[in-house]
C-alpha positions, 0 to 999 in steps of 0.5 A: 155067705157067697161073694155074690150075696155079699156084693149085692148086700154091699151095693146101694142100688140108688148109687148105681142108678145115679151113676148110670144116669150121670154116665149118659150125660157125660157121654152126651157132653163128650161126643164132640170133644172125643170125635175132634181128633186133630188136636186143635181146640174144640171150637164153640158149638154153633148157635142153635136152640138145641145147643142152648138146651144142651148148655143149660141141662148137660154142659158141666151138669154131670161131671159133679155127680161123677166126682161126688160119687167117686168120693162116696165110693172111696169111703165105702171101700175104705170102710169095707177094707178096714173090716177085711185087712189091717192096711186098708189105705195101702189097698186104696193106694194100689187102687188109685195107682191102677186108675192112674195107669188106666187114665194115662193109657186112655189119654195117650192112646185114645183121647186127650180129654181123659178124666181118670188120670186127674181123678187118680192124682186128686185121689192120691193128693187129697182123698187118700190123706183125708182118710186119716182126718176126722169126718168133721175136718173132711166136711170142713175142708170140702166146703173150703175147697169148693168155695175157693174153686168157685171164687178163684178158678171156677171150672171142672177140674178145680171143683174135683177135690172139693166134690171128692171130699164132699162125697167122702164126708157124706159117706162118713156121716152116714148120709149114703147109708140112709140115702133111700129112707126119705122122700121129703128131704131129697124133694125139698133139697131138689126144689131148693137146688132147682130154684137157685139154679134158674137165675144162675143159668140165666146169667150163664146164658147172658155170659155174665162172669161165664166161668163162674155162672157155668160152674155154679149152675152146673153144681146146683143142677147136678144137686137137683138131678141127684135129688130128683132121681132119689125121689123118683126111686121112691115111686113106681118108676123105680123098677124102670130106672133100675133097668135102664140106668143100673147096668150102665152104672155098675159097669161105669168104668168099662163103659166110660172107656169103651165110649171113646172107642165107639165114638171114634169108630162112628165119627168118620161115618158121620163125616163133617167137622165134629164141632159143626155137627147139629145138636140132633146128630150129637144126640143120635150118636150118644143115644146109639152108643148108650143103647149098645152099652146098655145091651152089652152091660145087661147081657154081661151082668147076667153072667158076671158079677162086674164089668171086665175093667172093674174086675181087673181093677178089683184084682189089682186093688185087693191083690188077689183074683176075684170071683168073676162068674155069678154063683149059679154059673160057677155051680153049673160049670162045676156040675158039668166038670163033675159029670 
């Protein structure tokens, strides 16, 4: 079986769509922090209806999805590696160390708000050791860490360990493998998350225990987003969702890093102080960057199996150079050489 066929079979289409969708929201939330390059704290966004909506539907609503998917991807890779090597955890150690190096470079050279280094450190401290634990312990520890984070230090970073372990537990219990087999379950859960999110979001708007209500509303809204996407993927909209979001999701690491460069290039052209930009300006910048990335990702994946940074990351992870071109491209090149 060719490596391209194996990769296609091993991918879960819904994960690429959800990852691409989350990438869009994360970029929208990050445009102003990235553009704010003078090192001073980013001021509170101006009061406007646009920023109110961004606060309700974007702020801290997408990073939980990304964190959850990181835990999912970790356990999927662990399962795959266990079938192909006698030391799968060593492979995952290399992967996390490589991510740490990329995150550190991104932080030092481009943007101090980088999350990759945080993911790598949490992965090394929490995810990697959890690979030796039974799945029941992983699920229980995930619940404990999430509750503790909300109770003690609610915020994006504090929730990452629990979300990582939750994603890992969902994979190890087979939930991810059954992700697209049901409509009723995600529909019911999505409705529950949405109903619970409404009063918490109201408290967030009223500044009642703001850090807690923001974090909790973010988790609930993220759950509603994930379930909503799973329901939509069971409808005729599936093809459109795959076309729009899957290329972004399959090259999520490349696009996350390149977004910083693109925003930094665009910000001087926009002018003004980034934290004073109208919400419409932020939307236009994010939309323009995403259009560029979608075109780039679609064209790239038409020829190559994965994004360039993903390819390098895979090389470091497995310790050998992976295939880059799609099977058809490799065959065509071989025929040209033989001719």
